[in-house]
C-alpha positions as CSV (number, residue, x, y, z in Angstrom):
1,M,37.6,176.3,58.7
2,E,39.0,172.8,58.3
3,A,37.8,172.7,54.7
4,V,39.5,176.0,53.9
5,L,42.8,174.8,55.3
6,L,42.7,171.7,53.2
7,S,41.9,173.7,50.1
8,L,45.4,175.2,50.6
9,G,46.7,171.7,49.8
10,T,44.8,171.8,46.5
11,F,46.5,175.1,45.7
12,L,49.9,173.7,46.3
13,S,49.3,170.4,44.4
14,T,47.9,172.3,41.4
15,Y,50.7,174.8,41.3
16,L,53.5,172.3,41.6
17,G,51.9,170.3,38.7
18,G,51.9,173.4,36.5
19,L,55.5,174.2,37.3
20,F,56.5,170.7,36.4
21,S,54.9,171.2,33.0
22,I,56.7,174.5,32.5
23,K,60.0,173.1,33.4
24,N,59.6,170.2,31.0
25,K,57.9,172.0,28.1
26,E,60.5,170.6,25.6
27,H,58.9,167.2,26.2
28,L,55.4,168.7,25.8
29,H,54.2,165.9,23.3
30,K,54.9,163.3,26.1
31,L,53.1,165.4,28.6
32,M,50.2,165.7,26.2
33,G,50.1,161.9,25.9
34,F,50.1,161.5,29.7
35,T,47.5,164.3,30.1
36,A,45.1,162.6,27.6
37,G,45.3,159.4,29.7
38,V,44.7,161.4,32.9
39,L,41.6,163.1,31.4
40,L,40.2,159.8,30.1
41,G,40.9,158.1,33.5
42,V,39.1,161.0,35.3
43,V,36.0,160.6,33.1
44,F,35.7,156.8,33.3
45,F,37.0,156.2,36.9
46,D,36.0,159.3,38.7
47,I,33.2,161.3,37.1
48,F,31.0,158.5,35.5
49,P,31.0,156.4,38.8
50,E,30.0,159.6,40.7
51,I,27.2,160.2,38.2
52,I,26.0,156.6,38.4
53,G,25.9,156.8,42.2
54,L,23.9,160.0,42.2
55,I,21.4,158.6,39.6
56,K,20.9,155.4,41.7
57,E,20.7,157.3,45.0
58,N,18.2,159.9,43.7
59,G,16.4,158.2,40.9
60,F,17.5,160.9,38.4
61,N,16.7,160.5,34.7
62,I,19.7,159.0,33.0
63,T,18.7,160.3,29.6
64,S,19.0,163.9,30.7
65,V,22.5,163.2,32.1
66,M,23.6,161.6,28.8
67,V,22.3,164.6,26.9
68,A,24.4,166.8,29.1
69,V,27.5,164.6,28.2
70,V,26.8,165.0,24.5
71,L,26.3,168.7,24.9
72,G,29.6,169.1,26.7
73,F,31.3,167.2,23.9
74,L,29.5,169.0,21.0
75,I,29.6,172.6,22.4
76,F,33.4,172.7,22.8
77,H,33.8,170.9,19.4
78,I,31.6,173.5,17.7
79,L,33.4,176.4,19.5
80,E,36.9,175.1,18.6
81,K,36.2,174.2,15.0
82,S,33.7,176.8,13.9
83,I,34.7,179.9,15.9
84,L,38.2,179.6,17.3
85,L,40.1,177.8,14.6
86,H,38.6,178.6,11.2
87,H,38.9,182.3,10.7
88,S,37.7,183.4,7.3
89,H,41.1,184.8,6.0
90,E,43.3,182.0,7.2
91,D,44.9,179.4,5.1
92,E,42.6,176.5,5.4
93,Y,45.2,173.8,5.2
94,S,48.0,175.4,7.2
95,D,49.3,174.0,10.4
96,H,48.0,176.6,12.8
97,K,46.8,176.9,16.5
98,H,45.1,179.6,18.3
99,P,45.8,180.8,21.9
100,H,42.0,181.2,22.2
101,V,41.6,177.4,22.3
102,G,44.1,177.0,25.1
103,I,42.5,179.9,27.1
104,A,39.0,178.4,26.7
105,S,40.3,175.0,27.8
106,A,42.2,176.5,30.8
107,L,39.1,178.4,31.8
108,A,37.0,175.3,31.7
109,L,39.5,173.4,33.8
110,A,39.4,176.3,36.3
111,G,35.7,175.9,36.4
112,H,36.3,172.2,37.2
113,S,38.7,173.2,39.9
114,L,36.1,175.6,41.3
115,M,33.7,172.6,41.5
116,D,36.4,170.5,43.2
117,G,36.4,173.1,46.0
118,V,32.6,173.1,46.1
119,A,32.8,169.3,46.4
120,I,35.2,169.6,49.4
121,G,32.9,172.2,51.1
122,L,29.8,170.2,50.5
123,G,31.6,167.1,51.8
124,F,32.2,168.8,55.1
125,Q,28.6,169.9,55.2
126,V,27.8,166.1,55.3
127,G,30.5,165.4,57.9
128,S,34.1,165.8,58.7
129,K,35.1,162.2,57.5
130,V,33.4,162.6,54.1
131,G,34.9,166.1,53.7
132,L,38.4,164.8,54.5
133,L,38.1,161.9,52.0
134,V,36.9,164.2,49.3
135,A,39.8,166.6,50.0
136,V,42.4,163.9,49.9
137,A,41.0,162.7,46.5
138,V,41.0,166.2,45.1
139,I,44.6,167.0,46.3
140,A,45.8,163.7,44.8
141,H,44.6,164.6,41.3
142,D,45.1,168.4,41.4
143,F,48.8,167.9,40.4
144,T,47.7,166.7,37.1
145,D,45.1,169.5,36.9
146,G,48.0,171.9,37.0
147,M,49.8,170.0,34.4
148,N,46.7,170.0,32.1
149,T,46.3,173.7,32.4
150,V,49.8,174.6,31.5
151,G,50.0,171.9,28.8
152,L,46.8,173.0,27.0
153,L,48.0,176.7,27.0
154,L,51.5,176.0,25.8
155,N,50.3,173.5,23.2
156,N,48.1,176.3,21.7
157,N,50.9,178.9,21.3
158,N,50.3,180.8,24.6
159,T,53.4,182.2,26.4
160,V,54.9,180.8,29.6
161,S,53.9,184.1,31.3
162,R,50.3,183.6,30.4
163,A,50.4,179.9,31.4
164,R,51.6,181.0,34.8
165,K,48.7,183.4,35.2
166,F,46.1,180.8,34.3
167,L,47.9,178.3,36.5
168,L,47.5,180.7,39.4
169,L,43.8,181.0,38.5
170,D,43.3,177.3,38.5
171,A,45.2,176.9,41.8
172,L,43.0,179.5,43.5
173,A,39.7,178.2,42.2
174,P,39.3,175.3,44.7
175,I,39.8,177.8,47.6
176,V,37.0,180.0,46.2
177,G,34.8,176.9,45.7
178,V,35.2,176.0,49.4
179,V,34.5,179.4,50.7
180,A,31.4,179.7,48.4
181,T,29.8,176.6,50.0
182,M,29.6,178.6,53.2
183,F,26.9,180.7,51.6
184,F,24.8,178.2,49.4
185,H,23.7,174.6,48.8
186,V,23.8,173.0,45.3
187,P,20.8,170.8,44.3
188,E,22.1,167.4,43.5
189,Y,20.2,167.3,40.2
190,F,22.1,170.4,39.0
191,L,25.4,168.8,40.2
192,V,24.8,165.5,38.3
193,L,24.0,167.5,35.1
194,Y,27.2,169.6,35.6
195,L,29.2,166.4,36.0
196,G,27.7,165.0,32.8
197,F,28.5,168.2,30.8
198,F,32.0,168.3,32.1
199,A,32.6,164.6,31.3
200,G,31.7,165.3,27.7
201,F,34.1,168.2,27.6
202,L,36.9,166.2,29.0
203,L,36.2,163.3,26.5
204,Y,36.5,165.8,23.7
205,I,39.7,167.5,24.7
206,G,41.3,164.2,25.8
207,A,40.4,161.9,22.9
208,S,39.7,164.4,20.0
209,D,42.2,167.2,20.8
210,I,45.1,166.4,23.1
211,L,45.7,162.7,22.1
212,P,45.9,163.3,18.3
213,E,48.2,166.3,18.9
214,A,50.5,164.2,21.1
215,H,51.1,162.0,18.1
216,S,50.9,164.5,15.3
217,K,54.7,165.0,15.1
218,H,56.3,162.8,17.8
219,S,54.3,159.5,17.7
220,S,56.1,156.8,19.7
221,F,55.5,153.9,21.9
222,S,56.7,155.9,24.8
223,T,53.8,158.4,24.3
224,I,51.3,155.6,24.1
225,G,52.8,154.2,27.3
226,L,52.4,157.5,29.0
227,T,48.8,157.7,28.0
228,I,48.2,154.2,29.5
229,L,50.1,155.3,32.6
230,G,47.9,158.3,33.0
231,I,44.8,156.1,32.9
232,I,46.3,153.6,35.4
233,L,47.3,156.4,37.7
234,I,43.8,157.8,38.0
235,F,42.4,154.3,38.3
236,F,44.6,153.7,41.4
237,I,44.0,157.2,42.8
238,T,40.2,156.8,42.6
239,R,40.2,153.3,44.0
240,F,42.8,153.4,46.8
241,V,43.2,157.1,47.6
């Protein structure tokens, strides 16, 4: 029950982050720059250290995990470039975006939020102290998860109304994840492969998708600074929160 109550904090944090993005959509390029930094920070200071810890603790094969990272990167790249973006009758050189890309990204982030909830639930299966520490870390970064969800949708020509719906889905996902852990246990090898796959996905949307878009029309030192700020923020959250 304690885990479920704490998951309500993840809901609030995520939803407030998304509302912040909606209210400031006229500065979306700056939010994109910040979001890219956050995603890169999550990969290098949160997910990769977790993967390394699990590999050392359990003696997992690092090659299979790196394959999962590459697959996460390539699969979304292929989906975006070959299926979602380049329809046969479109002008090949026009400046166009597709709502499908934003939806696919938002669904993937909702999947990540679901696993955040699973992480909280499994943490409490280990012990109350571990569960509390995991919950605090998740709540701390869920504000940016909400920002990411809304930013990705709006950046790909989705409506504010649709962004609100997917924001609600993202905010509810950790609660579902926590409740789910009351009924099953996740093998650690599956978890480490999932983390690798998701890290590859985040690397793609952060470095190859969001960051170039942030500078496509409004490149500035302030946007660069916000990217660095996003990385620094996650560094301090993962080290001191």
